[in-house]
C-alpha positions as CSV (number, residue, x, y, z in Angstrom):
1,M,-58.3,-109.2,16.2
2,V,-56.1,-108.3,13.2
3,W,-54.5,-111.3,11.5
4,Y,-51.2,-109.9,10.2
5,A,-50.5,-112.9,7.9
6,L,-53.6,-111.8,5.9
7,E,-53.3,-108.1,6.2
8,C,-49.6,-108.0,5.1
9,V,-50.2,-109.6,1.7
10,D,-51.6,-106.5,0.0
11,D,-49.0,-104.4,1.9
12,A,-46.2,-106.5,0.5
13,I,-47.5,-106.0,-3.0
14,D,-47.6,-102.3,-2.5
15,A,-44.1,-102.2,-0.9
16,T,-42.7,-104.3,-3.8
17,R,-44.2,-102.0,-6.3
18,A,-42.8,-98.9,-4.5
19,F,-39.3,-100.4,-4.2
20,L,-39.0,-101.7,-7.8
21,L,-40.9,-99.0,-9.8
22,P,-40.1,-97.0,-11.7
23,V,-37.6,-99.5,-13.1
24,D,-34.0,-98.8,-12.2
25,R,-31.8,-101.1,-14.4
26,S,-28.9,-101.0,-12.0
27,R,-31.1,-101.9,-9.0
28,W,-32.8,-104.8,-10.9
29,L,-29.5,-106.2,-12.1
30,K,-28.0,-106.2,-8.6
31,L,-31.1,-107.8,-7.2
32,A,-31.0,-110.4,-9.9
33,V,-27.5,-111.4,-8.8
34,V,-28.8,-111.7,-5.2
35,V,-31.9,-113.7,-6.3
36,F,-29.8,-116.0,-8.4
37,F,-28.2,-117.4,-5.3
38,L,-31.4,-117.5,-3.3
39,S,-33.6,-119.3,-5.8
40,G,-33.3,-123.0,-6.5
41,G,-34.2,-124.7,-9.7
42,S,-36.8,-127.4,-10.0
43,G,-37.4,-130.1,-12.5
44,V,-39.8,-132.9,-13.3
45,S,-38.5,-136.5,-13.3
46,S,-40.3,-139.4,-14.8
47,L,-40.2,-142.5,-12.6
48,P,-39.2,-145.7,-14.5
49,N,-41.2,-148.9,-14.4
50,S,-40.0,-151.9,-12.5
51,S,-38.6,-153.2,-15.8
52,F,-36.4,-151.5,-18.3
53,N,-34.0,-152.4,-21.1
54,F,-31.4,-150.7,-23.1
55,S,-28.4,-151.5,-25.4
56,V,-24.7,-150.6,-25.2
57,G,-22.9,-151.4,-28.4
58,N,-24.0,-154.9,-29.4
59,V,-24.7,-156.1,-25.9
60,D,-28.4,-156.2,-24.8
61,F,-29.4,-155.8,-21.2
62,D,-32.8,-156.7,-19.8
63,F,-33.6,-156.1,-16.1
64,G,-37.1,-157.0,-15.4
65,G,-39.5,-159.2,-13.6
66,E,-39.7,-162.1,-16.0
67,G,-36.2,-163.5,-15.3
68,L,-33.0,-163.1,-17.4
69,P,-33.0,-164.7,-20.8
70,T,-30.1,-166.9,-21.7
71,G,-27.0,-165.2,-23.2
72,Q,-27.8,-161.8,-21.7
73,V,-25.7,-160.0,-19.1
74,S,-26.8,-160.2,-15.5
75,L,-27.1,-157.1,-13.3
76,S,-24.1,-158.2,-11.2
77,E,-22.0,-158.7,-14.3
78,F,-23.1,-155.3,-15.6
79,V,-22.0,-153.7,-12.4
80,D,-18.6,-155.5,-12.4
81,E,-17.8,-154.9,-16.1
82,F,-19.2,-151.5,-16.8
83,L,-19.9,-149.5,-13.6
84,E,-16.9,-150.5,-11.5
85,P,-14.3,-149.1,-13.9
86,L,-16.3,-145.8,-13.9
87,L,-16.4,-145.6,-10.1
88,P,-13.5,-143.1,-9.8
89,L,-15.2,-140.9,-12.3
90,I,-18.6,-141.2,-10.6
91,V,-17.1,-140.4,-7.2
92,G,-15.1,-137.5,-8.7
93,L,-18.2,-136.0,-10.3
94,A,-20.1,-136.4,-7.0
95,V,-17.4,-134.6,-5.1
96,V,-17.3,-131.7,-7.7
97,F,-21.1,-131.3,-7.7
98,A,-21.3,-131.5,-3.9
99,T,-18.5,-128.8,-3.6
100,I,-20.4,-126.6,-6.0
101,G,-23.6,-127.1,-4.1
102,L,-21.9,-126.2,-0.8
103,L,-20.3,-123.1,-2.3
104,F,-23.7,-122.1,-3.8
105,T,-25.4,-122.6,-0.4
106,L,-22.7,-120.6,1.4
107,V,-23.1,-117.6,-0.9
108,G,-26.8,-117.9,-0.8
109,S,-26.7,-117.8,3.0
110,V,-24.9,-114.5,2.9
111,M,-27.3,-113.2,0.2
112,E,-30.2,-113.7,2.6
113,F,-28.7,-110.9,4.7
114,V,-28.0,-108.8,1.7
115,L,-31.6,-108.9,0.5
116,V,-33.0,-108.1,3.9
117,D,-30.6,-105.2,4.5
118,S,-31.3,-103.9,1.0
119,L,-35.0,-103.7,1.8
120,R,-34.3,-102.2,5.2
121,T,-32.1,-99.4,3.7
122,E,-33.9,-99.3,0.3
123,S,-30.5,-99.4,-1.4
124,V,-28.7,-102.3,-3.1
125,A,-25.0,-102.4,-2.6
126,V,-24.1,-106.0,-3.0
127,R,-20.4,-106.0,-2.4
128,A,-20.5,-103.7,0.6
129,K,-23.4,-105.7,2.2
130,L,-21.6,-109.0,1.5
131,R,-18.6,-107.8,3.4
132,E,-20.8,-106.5,6.2
133,H,-22.8,-109.7,6.7
134,V,-20.3,-112.4,5.9
135,G,-20.2,-113.4,9.5
136,G,-24.0,-113.8,9.8
137,G,-24.0,-115.7,6.5
138,L,-21.4,-118.1,7.7
139,A,-23.5,-118.8,10.8
140,L,-26.6,-119.3,8.7
141,F,-24.7,-121.7,6.4
142,A,-23.4,-123.7,9.3
143,F,-26.9,-123.9,10.8
144,R,-28.4,-125.1,7.5
145,L,-25.6,-127.6,7.1
146,L,-26.1,-128.9,10.6
147,L,-29.9,-129.1,10.2
148,G,-29.5,-131.1,7.0
149,L,-27.1,-133.5,8.6
150,V,-29.5,-134.0,11.5
151,V,-32.3,-134.9,9.2
152,L,-30.1,-137.2,7.1
153,G,-28.7,-138.8,10.3
154,V,-32.2,-139.5,11.7
155,I,-33.6,-140.9,8.5
156,G,-30.4,-142.7,7.6
157,G,-30.1,-144.2,11.1
158,L,-33.6,-145.5,10.9
159,V,-32.9,-147.1,7.5
160,F,-29.7,-148.7,8.8
161,L,-31.4,-150.0,11.9
162,L,-34.7,-151.2,10.5
163,V,-34.3,-151.8,6.7
164,V,-30.8,-153.2,6.4
165,P,-31.4,-156.1,8.8
166,A,-34.7,-156.8,7.1
167,L,-33.4,-157.2,3.6
168,G,-34.5,-160.4,2.1
169,N,-37.7,-160.5,4.1
170,D,-40.4,-158.5,2.2
171,V,-42.8,-158.4,5.2
172,Q,-40.1,-157.0,7.6
173,V,-39.1,-154.4,4.9
174,L,-42.7,-153.3,4.6
175,V,-43.0,-153.0,8.4
176,A,-39.8,-151.0,8.6
177,A,-41.1,-148.7,5.8
178,A,-44.3,-148.2,7.7
179,V,-42.3,-146.9,10.6
180,I,-39.8,-144.9,8.7
181,V,-42.2,-143.0,6.4
182,P,-44.3,-141.2,9.0
183,V,-41.2,-140.5,11.1
184,A,-39.4,-139.1,8.1
185,L,-42.5,-136.9,7.3
186,V,-42.6,-135.5,10.9
187,V,-38.8,-134.9,10.9
188,G,-39.0,-133.2,7.5
189,V,-41.9,-130.9,8.4
190,A,-40.2,-130.0,11.7
191,A,-36.9,-129.2,10.0
192,A,-38.7,-127.2,7.3
193,L,-40.4,-125.1,10.0
194,V,-37.2,-124.5,11.9
195,H,-35.4,-123.6,8.7
196,G,-38.3,-121.4,7.5
197,F,-38.5,-119.4,10.8
198,T,-34.8,-119.0,10.9
199,T,-34.6,-117.6,7.4
200,D,-37.8,-115.5,7.6
201,F,-37.6,-114.1,11.1
202,V,-34.3,-114.9,12.8
203,V,-32.1,-113.5,10.1
204,P,-34.0,-110.1,10.3
205,T,-33.6,-110.2,14.0
206,M,-29.9,-110.8,13.7
207,I,-29.7,-107.7,11.5
208,H,-32.0,-105.5,13.6
209,D,-30.3,-106.2,16.9
210,D,-26.8,-107.0,15.5
211,R,-26.9,-110.4,17.2
212,G,-25.5,-113.8,16.4
213,L,-27.8,-116.6,15.2
214,R,-28.2,-118.3,18.6
215,S,-28.8,-115.0,20.4
216,A,-31.3,-114.0,17.7
217,W,-33.2,-117.2,18.2
218,G,-33.3,-116.4,21.9
219,R,-34.7,-113.0,21.1
220,F,-37.3,-114.3,18.6
221,W,-38.4,-117.4,20.6
222,P,-40.6,-115.5,23.1
223,V,-42.2,-113.6,20.2
224,L,-43.0,-116.9,18.5
225,R,-44.3,-118.6,21.6
226,G,-46.5,-115.6,22.6
227,N,-48.1,-115.4,19.1
228,L,-48.6,-119.0,18.1
229,G,-51.9,-118.2,16.4
230,Q,-50.4,-115.4,14.2
231,F,-47.5,-117.6,13.2
232,T,-49.6,-120.7,12.6
233,L,-51.7,-118.7,10.1
234,Y,-48.5,-117.2,8.7
235,V,-47.3,-120.8,7.9
236,V,-50.5,-121.6,6.1
237,V,-50.6,-118.3,4.1
238,R,-46.9,-118.5,3.3
239,F,-47.3,-122.0,2.0
240,A,-50.1,-120.9,-0.3
241,L,-48.1,-117.9,-1.4
242,T,-45.1,-120.2,-2.2
243,I,-47.4,-122.3,-4.4
244,G,-48.8,-119.2,-6.1
245,V,-45.5,-117.6,-6.6
246,G,-44.1,-120.9,-8.0
247,I,-46.8,-121.1,-10.5
248,V,-46.3,-117.6,-11.7
249,A,-42.6,-118.0,-11.9
250,G,-42.9,-121.3,-13.8
251,I,-45.2,-119.8,-16.4
252,A,-43.0,-116.7,-16.8
253,I,-39.8,-118.8,-17.0
254,G,-41.4,-121.2,-19.5
255,I,-42.4,-118.3,-21.8
256,A,-39.0,-116.8,-21.4
257,G,-37.4,-120.2,-22.2
258,V,-39.3,-120.4,-25.4
259,V,-38.6,-116.9,-26.5
260,V,-34.9,-117.1,-25.7
261,G,-34.7,-120.5,-27.3
262,V,-36.0,-119.6,-30.7
263,P,-32.8,-118.0,-32.1
264,F,-30.8,-120.9,-30.8
265,V,-33.0,-123.4,-32.5
266,V,-32.6,-121.5,-35.7
267,L,-28.8,-121.4,-35.3
268,G,-28.8,-125.1,-34.5
269,G,-30.8,-125.9,-37.6
270,V,-28.5,-123.9,-39.8
271,A,-25.5,-125.8,-38.3
272,F,-27.3,-129.1,-38.9
273,L,-28.1,-128.3,-42.5
274,G,-24.6,-126.9,-43.0
275,T,-23.1,-130.3,-42.1
276,G,-25.6,-132.2,-44.1
277,G,-27.0,-133.8,-41.0
278,T,-23.7,-135.4,-40.0
279,L,-22.4,-135.0,-36.5
280,T,-18.8,-134.0,-36.7
281,V,-16.4,-132.7,-34.0
282,G,-16.9,-129.1,-35.3
283,S,-20.7,-129.4,-35.2
284,A,-20.6,-131.0,-31.8
285,V,-18.6,-128.0,-30.5
286,V,-21.1,-125.6,-32.1
287,Y,-24.1,-127.4,-30.5
288,G,-22.4,-127.5,-27.2
289,L,-21.6,-123.8,-27.3
290,L,-25.2,-123.0,-28.3
291,I,-26.6,-125.1,-25.4
292,A,-24.2,-123.5,-22.9
293,V,-25.0,-119.9,-24.0
294,Y,-28.7,-120.7,-24.0
295,V,-28.6,-122.1,-20.4
296,L,-26.6,-119.1,-19.2
297,L,-29.1,-116.6,-20.8
298,L,-32.0,-118.6,-19.4
299,L,-30.5,-118.5,-15.9
300,A,-30.0,-114.7,-16.2
301,V,-33.6,-114.2,-17.4
302,T,-34.9,-116.5,-14.7
303,A,-33.1,-114.4,-12.0
304,V,-34.6,-111.2,-13.4
305,V,-38.1,-112.7,-13.5
306,Q,-37.6,-113.8,-9.8
307,V,-36.7,-110.3,-8.6
308,P,-40.2,-109.0,-8.0
309,L,-41.4,-112.4,-6.6
310,K,-38.5,-112.7,-4.2
311,T,-38.8,-109.1,-3.2
312,F,-42.6,-109.6,-2.5
313,T,-42.1,-112.6,-0.3
314,R,-39.3,-111.0,1.7
315,Y,-41.3,-107.8,2.2
316,Y,-44.2,-110.0,3.4
317,E,-42.1,-111.8,6.0
318,L,-40.6,-108.5,7.3
319,L,-44.0,-106.8,7.4
320,V,-45.5,-109.7,9.4
321,L,-42.5,-109.7,11.9
322,G,-42.8,-105.9,12.4
323,D,-46.6,-106.1,13.0
324,V,-46.2,-109.0,15.5
325,D,-43.3,-107.2,17.3
326,P,-42.8,-103.5,16.4
327,D,-39.5,-103.7,18.3
328,L,-38.1,-105.9,15.5
329,D,-39.5,-103.8,12.6
330,L,-37.0,-103.3,9.8
331,V,-39.3,-101.6,7.4
332,A,-41.2,-99.2,9.6
333,E,-40.9,-96.2,7.3
334,R,-42.0,-98.2,4.2
335,R,-44.9,-99.7,6.2
336,A,-46.1,-96.3,7.3
337,A,-45.8,-94.9,3.8
338,I,-47.8,-97.6,2.0
339,R,-50.5,-97.7,4.6
340,E,-51.0,-93.9,4.2
341,D,-50.5,-94.0,0.5
342,P,-50.0,-97.4,-1.3
343,F,-48.3,-95.6,-4.2
344,A,-45.7,-93.8,-2.0
C-alpha cells in the first residue's frame, strides 16, 4: 500500500523547485504579497512571577504574596486611580487592533484561493484571482470566524458556569480547572483539525468543482471518511512538516533580521551621538522612523523568505489530495512531470 502522505513530501520539494526556479522576480514579489497575508507572526513571551513591582513617578507599587506594606498603593486603588481613566483608550485600541485583525484575516482567506489557483494554473495574477475568488474567500472568512466563536463560546461558557461561581474557594476552582482544561484541549484539537482540513482540502475542492464551502465539504467528506488511514498519517506528517518549516523559517528570518538591522543600529548610534545622548523630540522622531522602516523591511524580507516554504506546504497538500482522489487533482500535469523528471 502506498502512503501518499510520505510519498508526496519529495514530490512537493520537486514541484516547488520547478515552480520557483529559475527565479522570476515578478513571480516571487507577487507570491510574497500573497504569503504576507497567509503567514502569521510568532513571538516569545516571558511569564511573570506571582510577585512583581514597578514605579510610576514617585509612587511605588508592590503586588506580591507578602502583603502590602504601609503607605503603598493597593491594587484596587491602582485600578481606580490609574487604569480607569485610561479605559476609553484601552477599549479604543482593542477595537482598532481587532478591526485590523479581522481585515487581515479576511484578505488572508481570499489569498488562500489565490495561492491554490496560482499553483493550479502556474501563473500568479493576484488582482485577477482576488476578484475571481472573493466569494469563496468571504465564505472561508465567515467559516473561520464562526469556528473561532464556537471555540470561545464553549470554553468561555465553561469558565462562566464552573469557575465564576467557585471564585473564593480554591478547591472548587481547581476542580473546575481540572474539568475545563481537558475539554478545552479536545475542543481545540477538534477545531484545529476542522480548520486544517477546510483550508488544505476543502478550499481546493471549491476551486476544482466551482462549489460553495458547504457543498465542497459534502464532496470531500466521503473522501475523508473512506481514507481515514491516509489522512491520519497526513495529519502526523503535516504536523512534523509544520515544525520543520517553522524552524527553518525562524532561522532564516533571524539571520535576515540581524543583517537588515545592522545599518539601522549604525544610524541610530549616529543619531544618539549627534544629540550627545540626550533624548529630544527630534531624536525621538528619528528613532521612531528608523524602527518603523526596519519593521517594514523585516516584514517584506520575511514574506520573501516564506515564499518557498508556503509554496512547498501548499503543493504537498494538493499532491496528497490528488493522489487520494484523482477526480480532485488540481496539479495533475505538474505531478506527472515531476514523477517522470523531477527537474521538469
